[in-house]
N, C-alpha and C positions, 0 to 999 in steps of 0.2 A: 596876652602872655607869650613870651618867646617859646618856641616849640622845636624839639628835635625827635626824630624817630630812628632808633637803631636796633639792629638784631645782633645777638651774641652767637657766634658760630664757633664750633670746636669739635674735635674728635671725642668719642665716648670717653668719659673718665678723665678729661683734661681739666676739670674743675670749674665748668661753666656755671652750673646751678649754684655752687658754693659761692662764687664771685657775686652773683646776683643777690644772694642773701646779705652779703657784706654791704653792697651798694644800698640796699634798702635800709640797713641799720644806720649807716653813716649819713644818709640824707635826712635822717630824722623821721622816716616813715613809721617806725615803731615808737610807741610810748616807752618811757624809761622802764616801766614795770610790766610791759606787755609780755605774756608768755609766747614764745616763738618755737617753731620746730626747726630741726636741722633740714636743709634743702627744702625750704618752704615752697619753692616753685614745683617740685615733683609731688603733686597733690594726690595722684591716683595710687591705689594700693600696690599695683603691679610695678609702678615706677619706683616706689620705695623699696620693694623687695629686691628688684633686679638692679637698682642703682643706675637706671638709665632714664632718659627723657623720651617719652613716646609721643606726647601731644605738645604742640607748640602752645605757649601761654604768654600773655602780655602782662606787664606791670608798669607803673610809672613812678618816677621820683622827681622831687623839685630841688634845684640847685641854683643858687644865686639868681632867683627870680625867673628861672626858665624851667619848663616842664620837659623831662626826657622820658619818652615812651620806650620801654625796653621789651623786646620780644625774645624769649628763650626758645631756641630751636632744637629739634631732635638731631643727634649726631649720626644715627644709624641710617644707612642708605635704604633700608626696608621702608622707612617712613619718609622717604624723599618727596613723596607727593605733597606732604605737609610743607617741606622746606621751600620748594620752588614758589609756591603761592605767597608765602609769608614775606619773602625777600622783595616782592613787588610792593609791599606796604611801607618799606623803610627807605631812608636816604643815606644810610651809612652802616658799615658792619664793624664790629669789634671781633677780630680773629684771635682766639685764645689758643696758644700753643704750649705744650708741656716742654720746659727747657731741657729736660733729659731725653724725651722721646723724639722731639722734633715734629714736623708736620706728618700726619698719618693719612691713610687712604680716604677716610671719611671726611677729614678736613678738606681734602682735595675735591671731593664730590661737591660739597656745599660752596667752597670757595670759587670753583669754576662757574657755578650758577650766579654767584654774587658779582664776579668780575664781568661776566657776560652782560649783566644788567647795568654795568657802568658805575657800580657803587665803589666809593673810595674806602679802602680798609684802614683800620688802626690795628696794629699788631701788639698783643700783650703776651710777653713771655712769662708764663705762670710757673710756680713751684721753683723759682730760682734758688731757694734756700735748701733744696734737696742735695744730699751729698754727691749724687752723680749728675747734677745739672751742668750742661754746657751751653749757656745762653748764646755765646757767639756763634757756635756751630749751628744751633737751631735757627738763629736769625739768617745765616747764610742759606740754610735749606729753604726757609720761607721765601727768600728772594728768588732762588732757583725755581721754586714751585710756581711763583707768580709769572716768571719769565716763560716757563713751559706752558702756562695756561693763557699765553698771549695777552698779558696785562698791558695797558697803555702806559706811557711815560708817567702820567699823573698818578696812576695806581702803583707803579713801581717805586715812586718817591714817597713811600708810606712812613708815618711816624711810628716809633717802637717804644714800648714801656716795659719795665721789669716789675714783676709783681709776685706776691704770695697771697692768693685769694683766701686761704684758710686763716692766715694771720692778719688779713685786712689791710695790706699796704700796697702801694703802687708808685713807682718813681720813674723819672725820665733817665736817671743814671743808675747803674748797677750798685754803686756805693752811696746812694742817696740817704735821706734821713729815715726812711722806713717807718713813717708815722701813720699815714692814712691813705685813702683813695682819691684825695682831692686832685692829684695830677691827672687821673683818668677822667674825672668829671670835667675839669677845665679843658682837656684836650677834645672831649666830645663836643663841647660848646664851640671851640674855635675851629675844629677840623671838619665837623659834619655841617652841611648847609641846612638852613631851615627848609621845611617842605615847600616845593615850588607851588603847591596847591594854594598857599596862603594868598597868592595874587589873584586867585579865581573866586574870591569870596562873594563877589557881586553877581556871579553867573548862576543859572539854575542848579539845584542840588543833584549830585550824582555820586555813587559809591560802588566799588567793586567788592562783592562778598568773598572773603578768602577763607574763613573757617566757620563751621556750623556747630553750635552747641545747644544745650537744652537746660532750662532751669525748671525745677519742679513747680514753682509758683507762677512764672511768667510764660513758660512755653519755649518755643524755638527761638534761638538767638543767632543772628548773623553778624559776624565781626568783620570789619574792613576799615580801610582808610578813606575818609571823605575826600573825593577828588575835586569837587567844586561846589560852591554855594554854601548855604547854611540850612539846617533842618530843625524845626521845632517839634516837640512831642505833640501827637494829635493830628499831624499833617497826613494827607492821603498821597501815596506815591505808587509808582509802577515798578514791577520787577520784569526785566527783559532777559531772555536767554542769550547765549553767545551770538546767535544769528540775528538778534534784534527783535524776535517775535515776543509778544507779551505773555508772561507766565501767569501773572495775577496783578490785581490792584488791591492794595490794603492800606489800612490806617496804622501809622506807627504808634503803638500804645506806650512804648517806653524807649528812652535812649539812655544807655549805660556807658560810662567812661571809666577807664582804669585809673584808680587813685590808690597808690600803694598796692597791697595784695588783694584788695576787694574792688568790686565794680559798684559805682555809685550812680544813681539816676541824675541826669543833668537836663536842663530845659532846652539848651541850644547846642547843636553839634556844628562845628565850623570846619571849613576846608583845611586839610592837613592833619586833623586829629584822628586817632584810632578809636572807634566807638563800636558798640554792639546795639543792634536794633531788634525790637520785638514786635509781634503783630502779624507776621506773615504765616501762611499755612503751607504754601507750595515752594516758594523761592528757596534756592539752595546755593551751594558753593559755585563760584564762577559766574553767577548771575549779576546783572547791574541793577542796583536799586536807584531810582531816579525820579525827578520831577516829571509829571505827565507831559510836559512840553518837549522832553528829550526823546528821540526815536532811535538813536544809535547806541549800541552796547559798547562798553569799554572793553578793548581786547584783553583776553585773559591768557595767562601762561599755558602753553600746551603741556600735558602731563606725559611723562615717560610711560611706555606701555608696560603691562604686567609681564612677568617672565615665567611664573609657575602657576599651576592650577591644582586645587585640592577638591575632592568631592566631599561635601557634608551631607550625610544621610540620617534618616531616623534610626534610633537604636532598636534593632529587631532581635536582640539576643534573648534567651530565656530569662535573664535577670533584668530585663527592661522595666522601667517604671518604679524600681525599688527606692532609688536615691533621689531622682529629679522629679519635678512636677511639670516641666515643659518638655513634652515628648512628641507632640503631633507635628507633622511636616508643615502645616499651616503656620504654627507659632514660630518654627525655625525659619521659615521663609520671611515672615514679617521682620524678625530680628536681623536677618542678613540684609534685607532691603534697607532697613534703618541704618545699618553700618555703612552700606555702599553710598548712602546719601551724604554722610559727613566725611567719609574717607574716599576721596576721588581716585586713589590709586587702586581701589578694589573694584572688580566687575563680577556681577552675579548672573548666572544663567540657569534656567531650569533644565532638567534631564528628562528624557522620555519616561513616563510612568509617574513623574511628580513626587517620588519618595525621596529624591536626593537633589542637591544643587551644586553646580560647579562654581567654585569661588577662585577667581584669578587674581593674583597679587604680585608683590615685589620680591618676597623671599620667605624662607621658613620661619624667621623670627616674627615677621608680621602676622603670619598665619597662627603661629603658636600663641601670640598675645590675644588674638581674636578668640581662639578656642578656649583659652584659659579664662577670659572674661565671661564667655557664655556659660562655661562650666560653673563658675561662681554664681551666676544668676539663676542656676537651677535647671539648665538644659542637659539633656542626654543626647549624645550624637554618636554616629559611627563615621570615622574619618579614613579616607583612602591615602595611599602613598602619594606624595607630591609628584606631579608630572611637569616636565618642562614644556613651554609653548614654543612651537617652531614657526618660522615664517617662510613663505614661498616668494622668491624674487628672481625674475628672469630664468625660470625653470630650475632654479637651485634651491635646495632646502637649507635655510639658515637657522642657527641656534644661538642662544645668548651665551656670551663669554664673560667671565668675571675676572677682575684683577684682584689677586689674593696677595696680601702682604703678611708675612709670618716673621715673628721674632722668637728665636729659640736659643737655648744654650748650644754651644758648638757640637757637643757630643750627640745631639739628637738630629742635627741637620741632615745627615745622610739618609736616615729612615724617612724623614719628611719629603725630601726631594724625590726619593725612589717611588713613594706612593703617588705623589702628584704627577710626575712626568711619565710614570709607567701606565698602569691600568686606567688611571683617571684622565689620561690624554691631555695633560697640561704642558705648557711650554715655559721654561724658566727664562725670565728676561733680565734679572739682576740678582747678584748675591754679594753681600759685603759683610766683613767681620769687624767687630769692634769690642775689645775688652771682654772676650769670652762669650759674647753673644753674636749670633749670625742673623742677618736680615735677608729673607728670601722673597723676591717678588716674581710671581708667575701668572700667566694667563691660563685659566682653567675653565672648561665648559661648565655651565651651571649644573648639568646632569651629574658631573663628576663630584660635585661638592655636596650633593644631597646625602646626608648621613655621615659625612666625613668628620664633622667636628668632634664627635665622641671618640672616634678612632684616633684623631689627632691628639686629644688630651691624654689618651692611654700611651701613645708613642712617645710623648714628651713628658710623661709622669706628671701631668697637670701644670707644667711650668710654661708651656708655649702660649703665645698670644696670636690669634688668627683674625685678620680683618679682610673683608671682601667688599667689592663695589662693582656695579655693572660697568662693563667696558665697551662692548660692541656686539654686533651680530656678525657671525662668521659661518662659512660653509660647515655642514655637519661633519663631526670629527670621527665618526665610526662608533662601533659598539663599545659600551663600557660595562664590564661584568658587574653583576649585583652581589647580593650577600652569598657567601660561599656555603655557610652551614644550613642544614635543614632544621625543622622545628619538631618539638614533641607536642602531639595533639591529644587532648583528652577524649576518650571514647565513652565516657559516662557522665551523668548529671548527679550532683550532690556536693558534699563537703570533702575536701582532700584529707587523706589519712597520712599521718607521719610515717608509719611503717612502709606504706606504698611508695612515698616519695624517697625514703631512704634506699629502697631497693632500686629506684630509677636513677640514683645519683651517678652510677657508672655509665649511664646512657647520655648524659649531658648536663648542662647547667640549668638550674630551676629559676623560674620567674615568680613562683608562688611558694608560700609556706603551708604549714599544716592548718586544718580547719578553715580553709578559705573556700568560698563557693566556686564550683567549676561546672562546666556544661559541655556537652558533646560539640566538638569543633573548636573549643577554646584552646589557645596556645599556652602551654604551661611551662615551656622551657626551650632551650636551644639544643638540638641534637649534636652529638660529637661528630657525626658524619654529614655528607651533603644531601641526604634524602630525608623526607618527612617520615615520622614514625608515630603511629597511634598507640597510646599507652593508657593504662587504667590507674589513675591516681587514688582510687577509692578502695583498692584491694587490701583488706586487713589481714592480720596474721591468723592462720588456721590454728585453732586450739585443739589440743588432745588432752586426755587425762593422764598422759605419761609425762613426768617432769624431766626435762633435759637440763644438764648443767650448762651454765654460761649462755643461755639464749634469752633470758628474761631481763637483760640489762636494758636501761632506757635507751631509746633511739636518739642519736645525736645528729641533727640535720645541719648541712652546710647552709650558711645564711643565703637566702635567695637574692638574685639580682633585681634591684628596683629600677625601672626605667622612668625617666622624667617624660613629660608630654612630648617635648621635641625629639628626645631619643627614640621614643616608641614610634613616632610618625616616620622617622628616618629609617628605623630598623625593618619595618614590615616590607613584604614583597607585594607585587601587583595583585596577587590573589588573596591578600589579607587585609584586615581592617583594624583600626584601633577603636575600642569601645570606650567612650569618655563619659563619665557621670560625675556629679559633684564630689563623690567620695572615692572613686576608683578609676584606674586606667588599666584596661585589660586588652590583650591582643587576641585576635580570633581569625579563623578562616572566613573568607567572604561567604562561602557555601558551607553551612554547618554539617549537613548530612554527607557522610563519606561517599555514598553512591552518586549523589549529585555532583560532588567534587570531582570524582573520576570522569563522569560524563562530560563536565565542562572542560576538564583538562584535555580530554580526547578531541572535543570539537575545536578547542583553541589550537 
């Protein structure tokens, strides 16, 4: 059967997963009466809630006697470790660009990786039926982007299509018939070359593992493209690490291929096809699975290094163990090691004492997703403030710099520029206005962006869009001031009292409401000044037998501020932690006892 392997790449929210849904429908993958979900490829709960793709997934469709394997890739740079490996499995990419927004920073990140691998792109201008769409301008911007990423002449001579993924049509001309997606299917068959591996079907079997998954019935599954030869289920193969040393020898118990949305067992895997193998116990991502006659590993893509680190510790607050059932450091360590195995962009290291673990990764979003997943699985954790990783080179201290692209209404641009280029040490590289909107591009140290997103949404009244992508390592930019306000710390254990909170309202903003459990050292609000203040949220009203007029009215509390997980992690200072349990997110001081806090502050 004729074969094509393609990846769909796009910026977050440009309609990639929706387009794949339509491709599946129109290729006859679904039965007429089959119940389907919207965005079928975003199968994990967090992906559906946030509307983003976190894990790469593959599917396949049949068109005119050919099989097209389609890989849906994440758009966020935080999950870039996923993207780089996946692109090595495909022979062409479909770049999806919103006709109104044009190419965005994360399009740039994935596209640069694809062009560097020599893949020939097909450009699809999506959402051309939106009222503010400017397909011609977007097409020019794509060409400029390719030129700036050093694309070769063949890549610059790319075919372009106009589409509306939601309405299920795609045409070579802007005023085409707008019926279906056949123009895209036909272009993939004519423009993307069949896998070069097909010519190597007579050689011994080899395959590079690019993603690791698990099935509750089959066990560990390694997915990749077969580089050479053929493989039958039941065959014994070797797994080699990057340096060519043998990791293990195992018998392949099952071979699964992507057929539509499900994986189906097949008897024979052939060179060029994308398959999953089961049966291994140690082999992992970037290992070569091969015939025992092969001794050299297939070269794997190097992974960009982590830029931030967060400490995951056991929950040692007085409320520990009430919500979650996984509270021991041993269980937390096992779960983190399992994560690091499938997610190569994460590095785990133990800390002295063994109660906490340093987790290094690509960004706050990646960490937030990991913590949220663990919390839903019943873990209780205490999380530190993210720290940026530095490098030493030639006696100089280097720090990661990110390219930030911001789209805001004109009236808010001044406030945004002032914050980024002032205390946060950013440098503006470009600013252009278009129809009441301003696009600002700046290079900002990663340290300056920790915790900025919430502030940015407040400054732009929730209308701004901020995107960031790793840019380079540069010399240290100097001190960046942290949070200005102090916090209100509880000095008692128990349940908060409405009257006490009402009396504390002139001291600052509250994070808790009435009748919530509190403990000594827990942060219950933000102080209106820059110092920390210890308060008593349990102090009830003193009762006398004399009745006073006007004092018995019901206490009316201002609604407390509820912080999301990412906001809480960005809000805390270095001497504070976020306590995360399946049902609660609380802020606390690292040292709960006030005397120990003072002693530690003095020694620091």
